[in-house]
C-alpha positions in Angstrom: 16.0 8.4 -15.4 17.3 6.0 -12.8 15.9 6.3 -9.2 18.3 8.8 -7.3 19.6 10.7 -10.0 19.1 14.4 -10.3 19.3 16.3 -13.5 22.9 17.7 -14.2 24.4 14.9 -12.0 22.8 11.7 -13.4 26.0 10.2 -15.0 27.9 10.6 -11.8 25.4 8.9 -9.6 24.2 6.3 -12.1 24.1 2.8 -10.3 24.4 -0.3 -12.5 23.8 -3.9 -11.2 24.2 -7.5 -12.2 22.0 -10.1 -10.6 23.3 -13.6 -10.3 22.7 -16.9 -8.3 26.5 -17.4 -8.3 27.0 -15.8 -4.9 30.9 -15.7 -5.4 31.8 -13.4 -8.3 34.9 -11.4 -7.9 35.2 -10.2 -11.4 33.1 -10.0 -14.5 34.5 -10.9 -17.8 32.6 -10.2 -21.0 30.8 -13.4 -22.4 29.2 -13.9 -25.6 25.4 -14.7 -25.7 24.8 -18.5 -26.0 23.0 -19.5 -28.1 23.2 -16.2 -30.2 19.9 -14.3 -30.4 18.1 -12.9 -33.2 19.0 -9.1 -33.2 17.6 -6.2 -35.1 19.7 -5.3 -38.2 23.0 -3.6 -37.3 22.6 -4.9 -33.6 24.6 -8.4 -34.0 27.3 -7.1 -31.8 25.0 -7.6 -28.9 25.8 -11.4 -29.2 29.6 -10.5 -28.9 31.6 -10.8 -25.6 29.9 -8.2 -23.2 29.1 -7.6 -19.5 25.5 -6.8 -19.0 24.0 -4.6 -16.4 20.6 -3.1 -15.3 20.1 0.5 -14.2 18.7 1.0 -10.7 15.1 2.1 -12.1 14.8 -1.4 -13.7 16.1 -3.7 -11.0 12.7 -5.3 -10.5 13.0 -7.0 -14.0 15.7 -9.3 -12.4 14.5 -9.8 -8.8 13.8 -13.4 -10.2 15.7 -16.8 -10.4 17.5 -16.5 -13.6 15.5 -19.1 -15.6 12.0 -18.0 -14.3 10.0 -16.7 -17.3 8.2 -13.6 -16.5 6.3 -10.6 -17.9 6.7 -7.3 -16.3 4.4 -4.2 -17.3 4.6 -0.5 -16.5 2.8 2.6 -17.6 4.5 4.9 -20.0 3.9 8.2 -21.5 1.0 7.6 -24.0 -0.6 4.6 -22.1 -4.3 4.6 -22.7 -6.7 4.6 -19.9 -8.2 1.2 -21.2 -4.8 -0.3 -21.2 -4.1 0.7 -17.8 -7.6 -0.4 -16.7 -7.2 -3.6 -18.4 -3.8 -4.7 -16.7 -3.6 -2.6 -13.7 -7.1 -2.3 -12.7 -7.3 -0.6 -9.2 -3.7 -1.4 -8.5 -1.5 1.4 -7.7 1.9 -0.4 -8.1 4.5 1.0 -10.5 5.0 -2.4 -12.1 2.9 -5.7 -12.5 4.9 -9.0 -12.8 3.3 -12.2 -13.9 4.8 -15.3 -13.1 3.7 -19.0 -13.8 2.3 -20.6 -10.4 4.6 -23.7 -11.0 7.6 -21.4 -10.6 6.4 -19.2 -7.6 8.2 -21.5 -5.1 11.5 -20.5 -6.5 10.7 -16.8 -5.6 10.5 -17.9 -1.9 13.6 -20.0 -2.0 16.3 -18.8 -4.1 18.9 -16.1 -2.8 20.3 -13.8 -5.5 23.4 -11.5 -5.4 23.0 -8.1 -6.3 26.6 -7.0 -7.8 27.0 -3.1 -8.2 29.3 -2.4 -11.2 31.3 0.8 -12.0 29.5 2.6 -14.8 32.5 4.1 -16.5 32.9 1.6 -19.4 29.1 0.7 -19.9 27.0 2.1 -22.8 23.1 2.5 -22.7 21.3 0.3 -25.0 18.3 2.5 -24.4 16.2 -0.4 -24.0 14.4 -1.0 -20.5 17.5 0.1 -18.6 19.9 -2.2 -20.1 23.6 -1.3 -20.3 26.7 -3.2 -21.8 30.6 -3.0 -21.6 33.2 -4.7 -23.7 35.4 -4.4 -20.8 35.7 -6.6 -17.6 34.3 -5.2 -14.6 35.2 -5.7 -10.9 32.0 -5.2 -8.5 31.8 -2.3 -6.3 30.0 -4.4 -3.8 27.5 -7.2 -3.2 24.3 -7.7 -1.4 22.2 -10.7 -0.9 18.8 -11.0 -1.6 16.3 -13.6 -0.4 12.6 -14.0 -0.6 12.5 -12.5 -3.8 8.5 -12.1 -3.5 9.1 -9.9 -0.7 11.8 -7.7 -2.4 9.5 -7.3 -5.3 6.7 -6.0 -3.0 9.4 -3.5 -1.6 10.0 -2.4 -5.1 6.5 -1.5 -5.7 6.0 -4.5 -8.0 2.6 -6.4 -7.7 3.3 -9.8 -8.5 0.6 -11.8 -10.2 0.8 -15.8 -10.0 -1.0 -17.0 -13.0 -1.3 -20.7 -14.5 0.2 -19.6 -17.6 1.7 -16.6 -19.3 0.3 -17.6 -22.5 -2.8 -15.3 -22.1 -0.7 -12.2 -21.8 1.2 -12.5 -25.0 -0.8 -9.5 -26.3 0.7 -7.1 -23.9 3.2 -6.0 -26.7 0.1 -4.9 -28.7 -0.8 -2.4 -26.0 0.2 1.1 -24.8 2.2 -0.3 -22.0 5.9 -1.2 -21.7 6.0 -4.8 -21.7 9.2 -6.8 -20.9 9.4 -10.7 -21.2 12.3 -12.4 -19.9 13.0 -16.1 -20.4 9.6 -16.7 -22.0 11.0 -19.6 -23.9 11.1 -21.5 -20.5 7.4 -20.9 -20.1 4.8 -23.6 -20.6 3.2 -23.2 -24.0 5.0 -20.1 -25.0 5.1 -19.9 -28.9 8.5 -20.4 -30.4 
């Protein structure tokens, strides 16, 4: 359940956001995914013209410059002790984020805009907080975020700066939730 929502009133209080390095967006028009991505059978429509948003609970996934590859992990129901120990160790963070050392400087130099979007036309993809709308959206407000490394820390994310993301490619075979974003930009990542 997104942070700040209470049972019985979750829909009315659902907050959705879009992150961008464009600090001057006044209106979001649906755009197709370019290039189109391989989708599971029956989900090709996700390459159609859409406005994408993320719910409040999953905001840390987008506290990164757009093109920076990253892997984020969090415990879920059914996570084994062995997997939690292997990846979290003694960390008490809610989320672990891995980023390549060569890209870390971008987290300290990039300013992002966090646009809050009205939730009335968005549908839940039931996939790591992602929501989409086939209709345009006018932001309810915008907040600038700089020092993304500090924003991650404030969101209870432990940032791990590593030489390569490739050694973590097996996280999808664990009992943790793993989200990989822009992994095609990671050095040595298998295509």
